[in-house]
N, C-alpha and C positions, 0 to 999 in steps of 0.2 A: 303714598298716603293721600286719602281723599281730602279735598278742601273742607275745612271745618271752622268752627268758631273758636277763638282763643281768647284768653284773658291776658292782657299785657300788664306791665308793671304799674300802670296808672290805675288799675282796678276797673277799667272799662271793658266792654265786650267788643271784640273786633272780628270782622270777617277777613278771610283771605281776599285778594283783589277781585276774584270772580263774583263774590257776593256784594262787595262794597260798591260795585258799579251797577247795581240794580237800577232798572229804568225808573225815571221820575214818575210821580203820581200824575194821573190823567185828569184829576179834578182838584179843586182848591181845598186847602187845609189851613188850619190855624197854626200848624207847625211849619218850620222852615226845613223840616226833614225831607231829603231827597230819596231816602230808602228806608227799609225796615230797621236797619242797624241804627240809623240816626234817630228814628222815631222811638225806638226802645230806649236809647240813651237819654232822650228828653224825658221820657216817663220815669226812668230811674232817678234822674236829677230832681224831678218834681216830688219823688217819694223819699228823697234824702232827709227830709225833716223828721222822718221816723227814726227809730233806734238804728244803730249801726248793724245790729244783728238782723233786723228786718230788711235793711237795704241789701245785705249779702244774700239773704234768702230769696229776695225778689230777683236779684241778678242771677242766681243759680237757676231758678225756675225759667227765666227768660232764655238763658243760654241753652238749656236742654231743649226747649221748644223750638228755638230757631235752628238748632242742629238737626232736629227731627224734620223740620220743614225742608231744609237744604237736602237732606238725604232722601226726601220724598220727591225730589225733582225740582228743587229750587222754587217751591211754592211760596208766594209772598203772602203776607198777613191778610191783605184784603181779599184774597181768593180762597181762604181756608173755609172748608165746608164742615158741617157737623160730623159727618161720617169720618173725616180725616182726624178730627179731634178724638173721636172714640178709638181710632187706630192708635193714636198717641198714648192714650190711657192704657190701652192693652199692652203697648210696648213697655210702659212703666211697670206693669204687673209681671211681665215676662221679657226682660230686656235681652237683646242679642249679646253675644259674648264680647263683641268689640266695644260695647258700652260699659262693660264692667271694669272697675278699677282693680288692677292686680298689683303685685309687689315689684314690678319692673320699674326702676327709677326713671327710665326713659319712656314714660307713658305716652301713648298717642293721645292727642287732644280730644278724641272721641270718647275717651273713658270718663264718664261723668256720673256713674252710679256705683255704689258699693254692692248692690244686689237688687232684687225685686223690691218695689215699694209696697208698703202696706196700704190698705184702703184709706186709712187716715191721712197718710202722706199724699196719696193721689188726690184726695179731697182738698188738701191744702194747695196742691199744684193747680187744681181747677179754680180755686178761689183767687189765687194770684194772677193767673192768666185772664180770668174774667175781669179783674181790676185793670189789667193792661188794656184789654179791648175796650172797656168802658171809657178809659182815658182817651184812647185813639178815636173812639166813636164820637165823643164830645168835641174832639178837635177836628172832626171831619176828615180824618186820615183813612178811616175804614167806613163801610156802609152798614155793617151789622156786627153783632157780638155773637159769634157761633158758640163760644164757650157757655154762654148763658142758656143755650138751647140743649145742652147735653144733660145726661142723667147724672145726678149727684150721687156718688157712691155712699152707701150707708156703712157705718162702723160704730162700734161700741167704745165710748170713752171710758177710760179708767175712772172709777169713782174718786171724787176729790179726797175722801178720807184716806185713800190708799197713797196719795201724794203727800199727805201731812203726817207727821209723827204724832202718835199718841203721847201724852205727858210722860209716861214711864220710859218710852223710847228716847225722848229728848233728854231726860235726866241721865240715862245711860250714856248717850253720845256726849253730853256736856262733861260728865265726870271723866270719860275717857280722854277728852281733849285736855283737861286739866292735868290728868295723870301723865299724858305725853310730855307736857311742858315740865312737870316736876322731875321726870326721869331722864330728860335730855342731859347728856353729860359732855356735850361739845357746844361751843358758842353758836356755830351755824345751825345745829339742830335745835337749840333753844330759840333762835330767831324764827325758824320755820314754825316751830310749835306755837310761839307767841302770835305769829301772823295768822295761823290757822284758827287759833282760839278767838282772836279779835274779829276775823272775817265771819266766823260762824255766829258769834254774839251779835255782830252788827246786822246780819241778815235776819236772824231770829227776832231780835227786839224791835226792828224797824219795819220788816217786811219789804225792804227795798229790792228792786230788780238788780240783777248783777250788772247790767249796763250802767245803772245809776252809781253803783259802788265803784266801778272801773273808772268813771269819769268825774267822780267827786274828789274834793280836796279838803284839807284841814281848815281852809279859810271858810268853808261852808258852815262851820260851827259858830253859833252866836249865843251870847248870854244876856239875859234880861232878868230884872228883879220884879217878881210878881207876888203880891200878897206877902211881902216880907221875906221871901226866899228866892234864891236864884234858880232860873230855869234855862236849861240849854236846849237849843234846837239845832237841827242839821238840815241845810238846804242843798239839794243836789239836782243835776239835770235829770229829766224824766222823759217818758215816752211822748213822742209828738213835739219835741222841742220845748216842752213846758219845764217849769221848776217845781220841785216837790219838797215840802218841809216836814220833817219828822220831829216829834217831841222826844228828847233823850231822857230816858228814865235814870234814876239814881244808879241802878245796877249796871246799865250800859255805860254810864259816865265813868264808873270805877274801872270797867274793862278798857275804856278809852285811855284813861290815865296810866293803867298798867302797860298797855301796848306802847304808848308813847315813851314810857321809861325804858322798855326793853329795846326800842329802836333808837335810843339816844336823843329823843326829842324832849326838850325841857319845858316844864310847866304846862299850863293850859293852852289850848289852841288859840291862836291870835287871828284877827280879821284879815291880815295881809300875809298869812302863811301860805307858802306855795307847795308844801309837802302834800303828796297824794293821800287820799283817805285810807287806802291800803296800798302799801308799796311793794315793789319787787325787792325781795330780801337782799339780793346782791347789789342792788343800787337803789337806795331808799328814796332818791329823788325821782325815780321812775315809777309810774303807776302800774299796778297790776293790770294785765289785759283781761278783757271780758272772757275770751276763750280760756285763758289760764284758770279763771275761777271755776269754770265747769270741770276742767281736768283735775284741779285740786280736790274737788268733792268726789270725783270718781275714785280717786286713790284713798282719800280719808275714810269714806263710808265703807268701802270694801274692807279696809284694814280693821276698822272698828267692829264691823259686823262679824268678822272672823273670830273674834274672841268673846262674843256675846253668847252666854249659855242658854238664853231663852230664844228658841228658834223663831217665834213670832215677832219679838222685838228685833232680832237680828235681820229678819226679812225686811222690816220697815227701814232700818238704818241703811241696809245695803242699797236700796233703791232711792234713797234720799238724794236730791239734787239741790243746787243753789236755789232754784225756783221752788223746790219743795219746802224750803224754809220760809218762803213767802206764804205758801199755803198753811204751814204750821203756825206762823205768826197770826194769820187771820182766824184760824180755828181756835187757837189757845186764847185769843182775846175774848171770844164769845164764851169759852169755857170759864174764863175768869169773871164774866159778868159785864163785859164792856157793851156799850150800846151799838146799834147798827150805824148811827151817824158818826160816832167816833172811830169805828173800825173802817168805815168808808173813807174818812179823811186820812186815816193812818196809811191805808193801802193806795190812796190816790185814785180811787175808782170814780169815774164820772157818773155811772149809773148805780143806784143802790141795789138794783136787781143782781148785779154782779157780786156785790158784797153779801147778799142774802144766801148765796151758795155756801159760804162758810158757815153761816148760822144753821143751815139745813143739815150739815154734816157734824155739827157739834152735838152728838146724840146725848151726851151727859147733860148738857144745858136743857135740851128739850124734855128729858125725863124729869129734871128738877121743876121745870115750868108746868109740866103736866101734873106733878104732885101738888103744886100750889092750888089747883082746882079742887083736889081732894081735901086739902086742908081747909079751904074756904067752905066747902059744903059741910064738912064735919062741924065747923063752928056754927053755921046757921041752923043745923039740924038738932043742936043740943037743946 
């Protein structure tokens, strides 16, 4: 087997000895790194403030690129030319067989792709590698950023409204979840159904990312009395190491109380409570994993869509993801008449232009606002 890059149990990227003994830099750098492996590890550590999902994605892209460089003749990062980068992107579009992951449990470490990458995935790889080189360039470890000089592949993004459920599709999916809970005839099935209902309600009513849900806890709930009534909020870890606070609506609070009761948790959440926001059904003190949330939705939406008689609604439900509920939250807020500012705060967007995307796809709201002009003109023309 050819020398290759492997992931060890610590989650780091490692070379076999041939690559780990790469010659030291011939010029000064702000990094203590003696080789590309150490330089990439430093970059990954500097990027660890992002979400866990982002960190794993960065590591995956770096691993693939370093493997390609090694197989191209042990080329080091500082010697990479634009033409070689184009060769790498061509490989991602049409990978050799030994790069493809198969069903063999004793996979070679060179198997790093499930198949050819789409133009969108290659564009993402280009973005990540360009960030790596920008970091190394700022540190003086490399002299140029060859990735930035390559052609950025074009691709068509799926319209945002295709990622969000229309109201009728959400109503169908929500009623299906309730029915699943009502029809569960075994305790374990009831617990899973209650978990699925709470998870879906939480994502829909707050627009939280699944990473925030996976790392949140019941102690994040806080109660204050405002204008004579109590208001609950939920604070969870968010992207970039920040904290994000969501207002808990009355409907979502009822779902919370029902979920807590089903899981054997007493009363309202307490400030010092250690229980996870969404727990592993078989061990309620263990938080659900971020990856598990994605897998749960793959199964739920496929099953729900299979019994939906409306093919258009069925198609929407089947492609729904955990992040799709974030899109649905933003879109439905605008449909309900929420302001740009409140929706931006709810989703935790830094830039209101990002939030405006949801307003642009809320076609019903736009039609209503267009009709306001007609109403205004009719009044003044009387």
